N, C-alpha and C positions, 0 to 999 in steps of 0.2 A: 599103610594107610588103611587096610581094610579093616583093622582093629580100630584106627582112629575113626573111620566113618561108623562103625559099630558102636564105639562109645558114645560119638556124637548123637546118633540116633536114639539112643538110650537116654542120654540127658534130655534131648529135646522131648521126648514123651513123658519124661516127669517133671518139666521145667513149668508147666502151667502154675501160676502164682508163687512160684520160686522167686527167691531174691535176686536182684542183679548185681547184687554187691559181693564180692568175694571176701566173706566174711573171716575165714580161716586164716588166709594170708595176712588181713589186715589186723586182725586180732594178735597173732604171733609177732607182726612187725611191731606194733603199739607196745607189747609186753616187752621186747628187747629194747626199745627206745627208753620205756621207763628204768629198765635194769642198767641200763648206760647211764642215763641221768645219774641214778642213784650211787652207781660206783664212781663215776667221775665226782661227784659232791664228795663223796667220802674220802677220795684220794687227794682232793686239792684243798677243802675248805681249812682243816686245819693246818696246811702248810702254808696259808696266806695267799692262797692263788684262787680265790673266788671266782674270778672272771673266766675261768675255762667253764665252769658250771653254767654262769650266766650266758656265754656265748653259744654253748651246746643247746641251751634250751631255747634261745631266739631261732639257732638253726633249724632246730626241730620244728619250730612254728612256720618258720619259712618253707621247710621241705614238706610239711603237711598241705600249704597252701599249694606248692607246686605240684604235689601229686594229684590234688583234686583237679587242677587246671589240666594235666596230662589225662587225667580219669576221663574227662568229658570232651576232649579234643578230637575232632572227626578222624577216624582212622585212615580215611583216603589221604587227608593232609599230611598225616605222619608218614604215610608209605610214600607219597610223592616227594615229601621234603627229604627223605632219609639220604639221599646223595649230596644234597646241599649241605646239611649239618655234619657229614661226614667230611666234606671240603672245609667247612668253617672249623672243624677239630683239627684237622692238619695245619690250617694257618695258625693256629692257636698254638701247636706244638712248635712250630717255626718261630713264632714270635717270643715265645718263652726263651729260646736260645739266644734271641738277641737282647732283649730287655727284660728278661727273667730276675726274679729276687733269688740271690744265693742263699741256701739254707742248709746248713751241715755239708757243706762242700758240693751240692747238687743245685743245679739252676732249674728249679721245677716249681717255681710259683710266679704269678703275674699279679702285680700290686696295683689296683685301682683306688687310689687314695687310702682309705682305712681298710679296705677290703683285699683281701688276697683269695686267689683260687688257682687250683691246681689243674691245669690243661688234661694231664694224663686221666683223671678220673673223667673228665666230660668225654675224651675220646673213647673210654671202654663203650658207653651206650651209643655214641655216635657211629662208632665202626660196627657194633652189632646191627643197628637198624640197616646201614647199607649193605651188609651181608644178606640182612633177611629179605631186604629189597631185590637182590640178586637171586636168592634163592627160590624166590615166589615167582621167576619167570618159568615160562612154559619149558619141559624137555630139559631143565639143569639136573644132572645126575652127578654126585659126587664121587660114584665110583670110576670116573673118567678123570684122567690126570688135568685135562684142561678145566673143568669145573672146579674141581678140588685146588688145582693150582691158581684161579682167580680168587678162590677164600682165601687162599693162604697169602695172596698179593695186597687184598684190603687189609690184612693182619700185620703184615709186614712193613707197610708204609709207617704207620704210628710208632711201631715197635722200633724201626730204626730212629727214628727222631727222639723217642724216649731214652734209647740207649746212649744217645749224644748230650744228655742232660748231665750227668748219667743216673739214671734212675731203673736199674736192673729188676728190682722188687716190681716195680709197676709193669714192666715189660714181660716178665713172667706170667701176669695176669692175662695178657693176650694170647700166651700160648695156650694157658687153660681154656681160654675161650674158644680157640681154633679146635682144639681136641673135642670140646663139648659140642660144638656145631656139627663138626665131622661126624661124630658118633650118632647124633640125633638125626643128621641128614642121610645117613645110610652109607657111609664111605667104607670102601674096602678095609675091612677088621685087620688084616695083615699088615696093610700100609700103616694104619694107627698104632698096631702091635710095633712096628718098625721105627716109628718116631717116639714111642713112650720107653721102650726097654735100652736104648743106648745111655740116656742119663742114669738109669738105675745101674746099670752095670758100671759106668764111671763113677758113680758114689760108692759102690761097693770096692772098687779099687784102690780108694783111700783109705780103707780099712785094713789092706794088706792082701798078698797074693792067694790066701785061702778063701777069703770071702768073694775075690774075684773069681776065681775057678768054679765056686758054688754056684754063683751068679750067672757064668757063662754056661753051665751045665742045665740049669734050670731053663734058661733062655731058649737055648738050642733045642731042648725037648720041646717046650712049648712050640717053637716055631715048625717042628716037625709034624705036630699035632693038625696044622692047617693042611698040610696034605697038599702043597704045591708043588711046582716043576722043580727038579734039582737044582737048576739055575737061580729060581727066587729064592729058595730056601737058603742055598749058599752065600747069597747076596745078605740075606738078613742076617745070618749067623755072622759074616764076615764084618758088616758094619759095627755089631756089637763086640767082637774081637778088637776091632780098631778103636772104638771108643774106650774099652778097658783098658787096654795097653797103653793108648796114647793119653790116658788122664796124668799120668805121672810128669809127662812132658809139658802139658797144658799148665798143670799147677805149679811147675817151676819156671817156665818160661812166659807165659801169657798172663795168668791173674796178678793183679796189683797186690801189694803187700797187705791192704786191709782185707782184700776179700781172701787171701790166703790165711788170715789171723781168724776170719768169722769160721772156715772151715776147720781150721784147727781147733777152735773152741767147741764145735759141735761134736767132733771127735772126742775131745777130751776138756770139759768147762773147767777142771780144776788146775788145768795147767797153767792159767793167768788169773786167780780168782780175785785178785784185786784190780785187774786192768780189763781187757777185752772179756774175759770170761764173767766178770763180776753180775753183768744183769741177769745172766743166765742161771748163776748159781742162786743169785736171790730170788730170781722168779720161782725155781723148783722149790726152794724153800718155804714161799709164800703158799704156794699151792698145795703143797705137802702138809705144811702145819695147820691147815683148817680143820683136818679130820672129817667126821663125817657130818656134823651140824656146823662147824665154822665158829669162830671167835666172838662172833658177834658184829652187828653194824658199828663202823668206826673203832672196832676193837682189834684190829689185826696189826702187829707188831711190824712185820714187812712193809706192808702199806703205809699205816700210819706215819713211821719214824722215816719213810722216804728213803728205805734202803734200795728200791727198784727205781732207777732213772726213769722219767717219763711214764709213770705207771698208769696215766691216763689215757694213753695212745696204744703204743706197741704192745705192751704188756698190762691191758685193761683186765683181761681174763684172771689176772692174780688177785684182784679187789673181789669180786663175788666168792671164788673158791676159798681164800683166805677167812673172809668174814661169815660166809654162809656154809662153808665146807664142802663136801662131796656133793650134797643135795643142790648147793648153788650152781657147781659147775656143771653137774648133768642138768639141771634145769637150761642152762643157756645154750649146751651141745644141743640137747632135744628140741631147743625152738628152733635154732638154726637149721639144723637136720630136717627137722619136720618143715620148716618153711621151703626148703629147697626141694624136698620129695612132694610137697603140694604143689610147687610150681610146675612141676614135671607131670603131674596129674592133669593140671589146667593145660599144660602145653598139648597132651592129648585131645583133649575133648574141643579145643576150639576150631578144630578141622583147618582152618586157612593157613596156609603155608608160611606167609609173612608173620601173621601172630603166633603161631606156634614155634617157629626160630626163635623170635624175639625172646618169647618166655623162657625157652630151655637155654639158651644164651645167659640169662640173667640168674639163672638157677646156678650155672656152670660158675660162674663168676662169684656168686654168693658162697657156693659150695668150697670154691677154691681159696677165697680169702678166709673161711672159716677154719680149713684144715691148716693153712699156713700159719695163721697167727697162733692158733691154741698149740700147734706142734712148736712154735718158737717159745711160748710159754712155758712148756713143757720140756724144754731142752733136746726135742727129738729132730729139729730144723734148724738151719743158720737162721739168724736174724737178718731179713730183709725188708723191713719195715711195711708189712702188709697190714691195715687196719682190719678190726674185728667188725663185721657189718652192724650198723645201727649202735653199736657200743662205744667205740673208740672216739675220743674227742677229735673233732677235724670237721668243719663246716662243709667243704666240698663234697667230701665223701658221704656224709649224711645226706647232704640235699640231693646229691644224683641217686643214692640208693632207694631214697623215698619217691624220686622221679620214676625210677625202673619200677616200683610197685604200681606208682599210676598206670604204667603202661599194661602190667597184668590185669590191673582192676578194669581197664578200658577195654579189653580184649575179651575178658570175661563177660563183661556187661554186654558188649556187643553180640556174642555167642548167644547168651540168654534172650535177647532181642529178638534175634533171628529165628531162633526155636518157638518164640511165642507168638510170632506172626501167624 
């Protein structure tokens, strides 16, 4: 908080005559939206599916209008209304289980006439607002089990409903949100370490006994560096040992066949190159074939000949990398990484706990989406249906992301106004 106050005072001393618009975040977002529209157009127009581009363009307009509305909404209204929108989000997640539209075996869409939307996307920002409202209370300390457990409860409720759809990919986003907020809120680092390392050890176990042992040794050494009591250290190491040696049993007895296939394809995409591994193989070929400068707009063989199924959604990253090469791919990563880093900077200087937590949570969501989606396209992570922010086709995701930017713009504007008074 001392650093946060210092930064706030420094910004305040320099803010006279400064813009109340957070131009850096806005310009990076607009560039990403433009690249997304360009990529969707290239991926669909020659395939006889121009409606995808038209819908994305329309949703971009709607999202920008909503962003402006959120930007000028009274912050007090947002803060007071946070618990109510969280309750509404939970009601929508229950409703989708009852009246939801089934798409690809998942009941995660609600149809209102010609318009369909995904409640899990709405739940992300609603859950974040509710947690930020809780974090803004006096004397909240995430180093206590009580307060950290409360944040976990806020996360667990929507996650449980989303898993019932089932939509495991969206559920993992809430896990990333929890870790991001916990880190930002000053939770015990060893506790977070104990939450993060077991999945890593479990993943290593899938590669064989040698990678498992290497992971266990590395995690154990890391645990010792925290210099906690022998009992606490032993518990953390024991949890990781259990995760590592328990993973084969979970793989064989708990996971469903399609989940096993995704993991097997992650380990060896060439195991079924014409079946489950097809998307990953073709995606890696598209990314690699672009070279340094790419094949040119609408000249990519993998994307233009539609070797990659649904390349305008989960595998949208293949389009700029094949058509504009390493330069295009790096530009996309640079913009998304720069956006998340800029949000963390803004979260530092806004000072108010509610606003700071919301912005840091948004940065966590976007960073996780970026990491997972690009990891999927490169064949480094399993395909779990995580869209690339501002670029993947999808109205709900785009509108919610632009609404999130509206919160960032709003809180930045309020911070400038407070220091200009």
